C-alpha positions in Angstrom: 12.9 6.1 -13.8 13.9 8.6 -11.5 16.3 11.5 -12.5 19.9 10.5 -13.1 21.1 12.6 -10.2 18.8 11.0 -7.5 20.8 9.4 -4.9 18.5 6.9 -3.0 20.8 6.3 -0.4 21.4 9.9 0.3 17.5 10.5 0.1 17.2 7.5 2.7 19.8 9.4 5.2 18.7 12.6 5.1 15.2 12.9 4.0 13.0 9.6 4.6 10.5 10.2 7.4 12.4 13.4 8.3 11.5 16.1 6.3 9.7 16.9 2.9 11.5 16.9 -0.2 10.7 18.4 -3.5 11.9 16.8 -6.5 11.8 18.9 -9.7 11.6 16.5 -12.9 12.0 13.6 -10.7 10.5 10.9 -13.4 12.4 11.1 -16.9 10.5 11.2 -20.0 7.6 11.5 -18.1 4.4 10.7 -19.7 0.8 11.1 -17.9 -0.2 7.4 -18.0 -4.1 7.8 -17.6 -6.5 10.5 -19.0 -9.0 12.3 -17.1 -11.8 10.6 -18.9 -10.3 7.2 -18.0 -10.2 8.1 -14.2 -14.1 9.0 -14.5 -14.6 5.9 -16.1 -13.2 3.7 -13.4 -15.0 6.1 -10.5 -18.5 4.9 -12.1 -17.4 1.0 -11.9 -18.5 -1.1 -9.2 -15.8 -2.4 -7.0 -13.7 0.5 -7.4 -12.9 2.8 -4.2 -13.7 6.5 -5.2 -15.0 9.6 -4.1 -15.6 13.2 -4.7 -15.0 16.1 -2.5 -16.4 19.4 -2.7 -15.6 22.8 -1.3 -17.9 25.6 -0.6 -18.6 28.5 2.0 -22.0 28.2 3.6 -23.0 31.8 5.7 -19.1 32.1 6.3 -18.2 28.7 7.1 -16.2 26.3 4.8 -18.3 23.2 4.0 -16.4 19.9 2.6 -19.1 17.5 1.3 -17.8 14.0 0.6 -19.7 11.7 -1.7 -18.7 7.8 -2.2 -18.8 5.8 -5.8 -19.7 4.4 -8.1 -20.8 7.4 -9.7 -23.5 7.5 -12.5 -21.8 9.2 -15.5 -24.1 12.1 -15.6 -22.8 13.1 -12.2 -19.8 14.6 -13.8 -21.7 16.9 -15.9 -23.4 18.2 -12.9 -20.4 19.1 -10.9 -19.4 22.9 -10.8 -16.4 24.4 -12.9 -14.3 24.8 -9.9 -13.7 23.6 -6.2 -14.1 19.7 -6.5 -11.6 16.7 -6.7 -12.1 13.4 -7.6 -10.0 10.2 -5.7 -9.8 7.0 -6.9 -7.9 4.4 -5.1 -5.4 1.4 -6.2 -5.7 2.6 -10.0 -2.4 0.5 -10.4 -4.2 -2.6 -9.9 -5.8 -2.3 -12.9 -3.9 -0.6 -15.0 -0.4 -1.5 -16.3 0.9 2.3 -17.1 0.0 3.6 -13.8 1.7 0.4 -12.3 4.7 1.0 -14.0 5.0 4.6 -11.8 5.9 2.2 -8.7 9.0 0.8 -10.3 11.3 3.7 -9.7 10.4 3.8 -6.1 11.4 0.1 -5.3 14.5 1.1 -3.4 12.0 0.7 -0.9 10.7 -2.5 0.2 7.6 -3.6 -1.7 5.7 -4.5 1.2 5.7 -1.0 2.4 4.2 0.1 -0.9 0.4 0.5 -0.5 -1.1 1.6 -3.6 -1.6 4.5 -6.3 -4.5 6.9 -5.4 -5.2 9.2 -8.6 -6.7 12.4 -8.1 -8.4 14.6 -10.8 -9.0 18.4 -9.7 -10.6 21.3 -11.1 -9.1 24.5 -10.6 -9.4 25.1 -6.6 -10.2 21.4 -5.9 -8.9 20.2 -2.8 -9.6 17.8 0.2 -8.3 20.1 2.6 -5.5 20.6 5.0 -4.8 17.6 7.0 -1.9 15.2 7.7 -1.4 11.6 6.9 0.4 8.7 9.4 2.1 7.2 6.4 4.9 8.6 3.8 3.7 9.5 0.3 5.1 10.6 -2.9 3.0 12.7 -5.0 3.6 12.7 -8.4 2.1 15.4 -10.6 0.7 13.7 -13.9 -1.1 16.8 -15.7 -1.7 20.1 -14.9 -0.5 22.1 -12.0 -1.2 21.7 -8.1 0.0 24.3 -5.7 1.1 22.6 -2.6 1.1 24.4 0.8 3.1 22.8 3.7 2.7 23.3 7.2 3.9 21.8 10.9 4.2 18.4 12.0 1.0 17.1 13.5 -0.5 14.2 15.8 -3.5 12.8 17.5 -3.5 16.0 19.8 -3.7 18.4 16.5 -7.4 20.2 16.4 -9.3 19.2 13.9 -12.7 20.3 12.2 -15.6 18.2 12.8 -16.2 16.1 10.0 -17.1 12.5 9.8 -14.5 11.4 7.5 -12.0 14.0 6.5 -9.2 14.8 8.9 -9.3 18.2 8.3 -7.0 20.7 10.5 -8.3 23.4 12.2 -5.3 25.5 12.0 -3.3 25.6 9.2 -0.4 27.6 8.5 1.9 27.0 5.5 5.6 27.2 6.1 6.3 26.4 2.5 4.8 26.5 -1.0 5.6 25.0 -4.1 3.7 24.9 -7.5 4.1 21.4 -9.2 4.3 21.0 -13.0 3.9 17.5 -14.7 7.0 14.9 -13.7 7.4 16.7 -10.6 7.5 14.9 -7.4 6.8 15.8 -3.7 7.7 13.8 -0.7 6.0 14.4 2.6 7.0 12.0 5.7 4.4 11.4 8.0 2.8 13.6 10.4 3.6 17.0 8.2 0.6 18.9 7.5 -0.1 19.8 3.8 -2.7 21.2 1.4 -2.8 20.6 -2.4 -5.0 22.9 -4.6 -5.6 22.3 -8.0 -4.2 25.3 -9.9 -5.4 24.6 -13.4 -8.5 22.6 -14.9 -6.6 19.5 -16.2 -4.9 18.8 -12.4 -4.0 15.3 -12.0 -1.9 14.0 -9.3 -0.5 10.2 -8.4 -0.1 9.7 -5.1 2.1 6.6 -3.9 1.2 5.7 -0.2 3.2 3.4 2.2 1.9 1.4 4.6 2.2 2.1 8.4 0.7 -0.5 10.6 -0.2 1.4 14.0 0.8 -0.2 17.5 -2.6 -1.0 17.8 -2.9 -2.5 14.4 0.0 -4.9 15.1 -1.1 -6.1 18.6 -4.7 -6.3 17.4 -3.7 -8.4 14.4 -1.2 -10.5 16.4 -3.8 -11.3 18.9 -6.0 -12.6 16.8 -3.4 -14.7 14.9 -2.7 -16.3 18.5 -5.9 -17.1 19.3 -6.7 -18.8 16.2 -3.7 -21.3 17.0 -3.7 -21.6 20.8 -5.5 -24.3 22.5 -6.3 -24.5 26.5 -3.4 -26.3 27.8 -1.0 -23.8 28.7 -2.6 -22.5 31.5 -1.1 -20.2 34.3 0.6 -22.0 37.3 1.4 -20.5 40.9 4.9 -19.7 41.0 7.1 -21.1 43.8 7.8 -19.2 46.8 4.8 -19.5 48.9 1.7 -17.0 49.6 1.2 -13.7 50.8 0.2 -13.3 54.4 -2.4 -10.9 53.1 -4.9 -13.0 50.6 -5.7 -10.0 48.9 -2.2 -9.2 47.8 -1.1 -9.9 43.8 2.1 -11.2 44.2 5.4 -9.9 41.9 6.0 -13.3 41.3 2.5 -13.9 39.8 2.9 -11.0 37.3 6.3 -12.2 36.3 4.6 -15.8 35.4 1.8 -13.8 33.5 4.6 -12.0 31.7 6.1 -15.0 31.0 3.2 -16.8 29.4 2.1 -13.8 27.3 6.0 -13.3 26.1 6.2 -17.2 25.3 4.6 -17.0 21.9 5.9 -13.3 21.0 9.6 -14.6 21.7 9.5 -17.4 18.8 11.0 -15.8 15.9 9.7 -18.2 13.3 5.8 -17.5 14.5 6.4 -14.0 14.5 7.8 -13.8 11.1 4.9 -15.9 9.5 2.6 -13.7 11.3 4.2 -10.5 10.1 4.6 -11.8 6.4 0.9 -12.4 6.1 0.1 -9.0 7.4 2.2 -7.1 5.5 1.1 -9.0 2.3 -2.7 -8.6 2.6 -4.3 -6.6 0.2 -7.5 -4.1 0.7 -8.3 -4.9 -3.0 -7.4 -8.4 -3.4 -7.1 -10.1 -7.1 -9.8 -12.7 -8.0 -9.6 -16.1 -9.5 -8.8 -16.0 -13.2 -12.0 -18.4 -14.5 -10.5 -18.5 -17.8 -7.7 -20.7 -16.9 -10.2 -23.4 -15.7 -9.1 -26.8 -17.1 -5.8 -25.5 -17.9 -3.4 -28.4 -18.0 -0.4 -28.3 -15.2 2.8 -26.8 -16.1 1.3 -25.5 -19.6 2.4 -22.2 -18.9 6.3 -23.2 -19.0 8.3 -21.4 -21.7 5.7 -18.6 -21.8 6.3 -14.9 -20.3 4.1 -13.9 -17.2 3.7 -11.2 -15.0 2.8 -10.6 -11.1 -0.9 -9.5 -11.0 -0.3 -5.8 -10.1 -3.0 -6.4 -7.5 -1.1 -8.9 -5.6 1.6 -8.3 -2.9 4.3 -10.5 -2.7 7.3 -10.9 -0.4 9.2 -13.5 1.1 11.3 -14.2 4.5 14.6 -16.3 4.3 14.3 -18.5 7.3 16.9 -21.5 6.6 16.8 -24.2 6.0 13.8 -22.9 3.9 12.3 -19.7 2.9 8.6 -18.6 3.4 7.2 -17.0 0.3 4.1 -14.7 1.3 1.3 -14.0 -1.6 -1.6 -11.9 -0.6 -1.2 -12.9 2.9 -0.7 -16.4 2.4 2.4 -18.0 3.3 4.1 -20.6 1.1 7.0 -22.7 2.3 9.5 -23.0 -0.3 12.0 -26.0 -0.3 15.8 -25.1 -0.2 16.7 -26.0 -3.7 13.9 -23.8 -5.0 14.8 -20.6 -2.7 16.3 -18.6 -5.5 13.2 -19.1 -7.9 11.2 -17.7 -5.1 13.7 -14.9 -4.3 13.5 -14.1 -8.4 9.4 -14.3 -8.3 9.6 -11.1 -5.3 12.2 -9.2 -7.2 10.6 -9.4 -10.6 7.2 -8.2 -11.3 7.7 -9.4 -15.0 9.0 -13.2 -15.8 10.7 -13.9 -19.0 9.6 -17.2 -20.7 13.1 -18.5 -20.3 12.7 -18.3 -16.6 9.4 -20.3 -16.7 11.3 -23.3 -18.1 13.2 -23.1 -15.2 10.3 -23.4 -12.6 9.0 -26.2 -14.9 11.8 -28.2 -13.8 11.1 -28.1 -10.2 7.8 -30.2 -9.4 7.2 -28.4 -6.0 7.6 -24.7 -7.4 5.7 -25.6 -10.8 3.0 -26.7 -8.5 2.7 -23.4 -6.9 3.0 -21.6 -9.9 -0.1 -23.6 -11.3 -2.2 -22.5 -8.0 -0.7 -19.0 -8.3 -2.1 -18.7 -12.1 -5.2 -20.3 -11.3 -6.0 -17.9 -8.6 -5.0 -14.7 -10.8 -1.8 -14.1 -8.9 0.1 -14.7 -12.0 -1.2 -13.4 -15.4 -0.2 -14.3 -18.9 0.9 -12.1 -21.4 -0.6 -12.3 -24.6 1.5 -14.3 -27.6 2.2 -11.0 -29.2 4.2 -9.7 -26.3 5.6 -13.1 -24.8 9.3 -13.0 -25.2 12.4 -15.1 -24.2 
């Protein structure tokens, strides 16, 4: 949990999306949840998004070669003694201890939280001076990392030529901090920064937040609408006659076109259903649980469950019903079951007593059966199953 004197309301009012904030020893009783060898092992696995970034000088020019995993185990023994870093995405999806790092930050909406990227850096290891379009909390897990903070940047900021990294051509630090294990650095969107490993065992946990661009929203909304619309809703000439010049497009025509375009956008129900789907889609979705083939419906009643960390849950109250979204799919929930769905979105771990309540509702029980079969919900081992 966050330190006792952390005031979430004050943070949201004074810092969130406004200015960097350093929180010394921000996590109480912090223990590093992942060993460097474990991270390297993940980077060797198929289906894991991992990268190695190095830095060296070539004839007076800085070079930043980037490699994508999966990596053979021998690759790590071939790396130099310094100036390289390993980055692995979505580590929280497969590691419960890493996933637990999200809990202190749930004073922010779940749908905004993306994933936890874990980086390991040798001394001098870095991904260079850059900026991001999203908020991020940087939790120092092991060793030390020096962070330099610079000016705000945007699409017009000059960049170095690189096919994948957004490296700033001109970076001037205005603040500098050395982070120790348990320290947290918050950075709002657009703030330039440069993190450099200051020890040979530097591990940092980056908790990033989703921030869809206007282009992303418009593009996805249009794709969603095109899949639903038929050909019968068409342009019709507005009343008022025609212009004497046949080459003129009258303002009334533009008004009619605008009306057609806004007709669907002004539908709050359709907009909410689309956005709930977009907000809960996972870049690394959970797979089906083949071990549950043949499971009898409701066999989970009275057993503790937990939400798959790779799955994304959210709900949209829309009286007289509620829409539950799981990994981009929309599940309408009956009015009598709304409190069950709200609890499922609130609680990542579900007690056995709660699953008994679920079983008492045939409609919600069928939904739970489906979520279990598809790996969105998981069983605890019997040894950890408690009321």
